[in-house]
C-alpha positions, -999 to +999 in steps of 0.1 A: +000+441-497+011+441-461+023+404-464+042+412-496+060+441-479+068+419-449+082+392-472+106+416-489+116+433-457+126+399-441+143+389-473+164+421-472+174+414-437+185+378-445+205+388-475+221+416-456+232+392-429+246+367-454+268+392-473+278+417-446+314+412-433+303+416-396+315+401-364+291+374-354+311+352-330+320+361-295+354+379-292+360+374-329+370+410-337+402+425-322+411+462-324+446+476-325+462+509-316+467+530-347+501+541-361+504+569-335+499+544-307+464+557-300+429+545-302+400+569-304+363+562-296+335+585-305+303+579-284+271+591-299+239+588-278+202+595-280+200+606-316+163+600-314+161+601-352+127+601-369+126+596-407+119+627-427+112+648-396+127+683-400+135+685-363+157+654-365+180+665-394+205+682-370+213+648-356+225+635-390+245+667-395+262+664-361+271+627-365+287+633-399+305+665-389+320+650-357+331+618-374+348+638-402+366+660-376+376+633-351+383+604-375+377+578-348+389+543-348+356+531-334+321+546-330+298+534-302+261+545-302+247+541-267+210+538-274+178+555-284+189+558-320+154+562-333+122+577-320+094+570-345+080+552-375+090+538-399+117+523-377+134+506-407+140+538-426+147+558-395+175+534-384+189+530-419+190+567-425+210+573-393+233+543-399+239+553-435+257+584-422+279+564-399+286+537-424+295+562-451+327+569-432+336+531-432+345+534-395+337+502-374+307+509-352+288+492-323+252+497-313+239+493-277+201+497-278+182+521-255+147+519-239+129+537-268+144+519-299+119+490-300+088+510-291+077+515-327+071+490-355+102+467-351+114+445-323+149+447-309+158+415-328+146+430-361+165+462-355+196+442-347+193+424-381+194+458-398+225+468-378+242+436-388+235+443-425+261+470-426+297+459-435+312+484-410+291+471-381+310+450-356+282+445-331+274+409-324+251+391-300+261+367-273+236+339-273+221+325-241+220+357-220+194+384-216+192+412-242+204+418-277+239+430-286+259+420-255+295+418-268+331+425-260+362+435-279+399+433-270+423+462-279+457+448-288+491+465-285+521+463-308+532+430-294+497+415-298+490+416-261+456+427-250+459+462-235+422+470-230+387+455-234+355+471-244+322+457-230+288+466-244+256+457-226+219+457-234+204+477-205+169+468-217+139+491-212+114+489-183+111+465-154+083+439-154+087+430-118+058+438-095+064+468-073+095+478-092+081+502-117+108+521-136+138+516-159+152+481-162+185+467-150+213+447-165+205+412-156+223+386-134+232+364-164+247+394-182+268+401-151+279+365-149+289+367-186+310+398-179+326+383-149+336+352-169+352+372-196+369+395-172+383+366-152+396+349-184+414+381-194+429+385-160+441+349-159+457+353-193+474+384-181+492+367-152+465+376-126+465+413-134+431+428-145+431+443-180+420+480-180+385+480-195+356+503-205+318+496-204+291+510-226+253+509-223+223+531-223+205+533-189+228+544-161+233+522-131+221+536-097+257+546-088+254+576-112+228+590-088+249+581-057+279+598-072+262+630-082+249+634-047+282+627-030+301+660-023+333+640-020+333+629-056+349+651-083+323+658-109+331+677-142+306+688-168+269+696-169+244+682-145+211+697-155+187+669-144+186+642-119+201+609-129+174+584-142+190+550-135+176+516-134+150+512-106+168+482-090+205+477-084+215+444-098+251+447-086+269+454-119+290+482-104+300+461-074+310+432-098+331+456-118+348+468-086+354+432-075+369+422-109+391+453-108+392+460-145+366+486-154+380+521-154+350+539-171+313+534-176+298+554-205+260+558-208+233+580-224+196+583-215+196+616-196+196+642-223+205+672-201+236+656-184+270+653-200+291+651-168+317+627-157+323+618-121+349+596-103+330+572-081+351+548-060+378+548-087+356+543-118+347+572-140+309+574-145+304+594-177+274+605-198+277+610-235+267+643-250+231+644-263+235+637-301+200+643-313+177+670-327+145+685-313+124+654-314+126+651-276+135+673-247+171+686-247+186+717-232+223+710-240+228+728-272+245+724-296+244+686-297+276+667-298+295+635-288+319+622-262+353+613-273+376+588-255+413+585-264+435+557-252+473+558-256+494+527-257+517+525-226+498+552-207+475+545-178+440+558-179+425+577-208+416+612-220+380+622-227+363+654-240+331+666-255+330+676-292+302+699-301+285+703-335+302+734-349+336+723-338+340+735-302+358+712-277+348+713-241+355+694-209+388+680-220+401+659-191+424+630-183+413+601-160+423+596-133+445+627-130+418+653-134+393+635-112+416+629-082+420+653-053+454+668-052 
């Protein structure tokens, strides 16, 4: 019986991948500003959904409610989508809510997603089976789901780039116990893409945003630096990767990244300007399946406007309240 179930499960994944109109090649999908000259991203994070668990249902309610209210051009889910078995039904139940709105979405996995009965690769095949999914996987580098997407202006010129990274789970290096880090081959991949966009733009870096699950160590540095402007809730210590692989330094060197958006720490939703890059947590989007003191749950929203530098960002809470509505860099710069 188990082998028969496995056969049909794998057959479903294959058929889904064959018929889904997803992005599967690097850089294939371009985004465009909408008719108002704007582009809106809703970032959900840490939904920690468990199939048929009553404590998890509020996550589904929040996702649907916020998508209906914000009507985003893109949804990015920054990890820890599920938190129990069966992983297949848990993930599909959550993604069904997102896909019902027919909004393009991207998934960046978290450290808990593959701890149950499916691997990261198997989870990724489920994600790919949805027509509104645009996540693809860059072959030849560490992780699953590393991808990037240009945002084009009216004249077809690239005005922004969105990078999504797999931040993995836990380190396997001796003496380095803790959360994993974004690897050197991923950083090299990012640097290559960034350099190509800069060269195509006459040597001027393209303003870009990065999304992943586990924060880089600079989140801890910034929250402890009294000179940094921090806005939002900091109710727990940052829990970054245990080693610093230099991703933030590379982003500073390339000169393009304006904001890094992560999840992972359920009781933080702050944003802080650190050396000219906004380090921002999403709002916890899950139910009571794991610890969470930020209630109600919600999502971070990011709004880019064509021709305007920087971006606007706010937290949309389930129930409709809007908090922490700021512009970067203006509201994170000392007057």
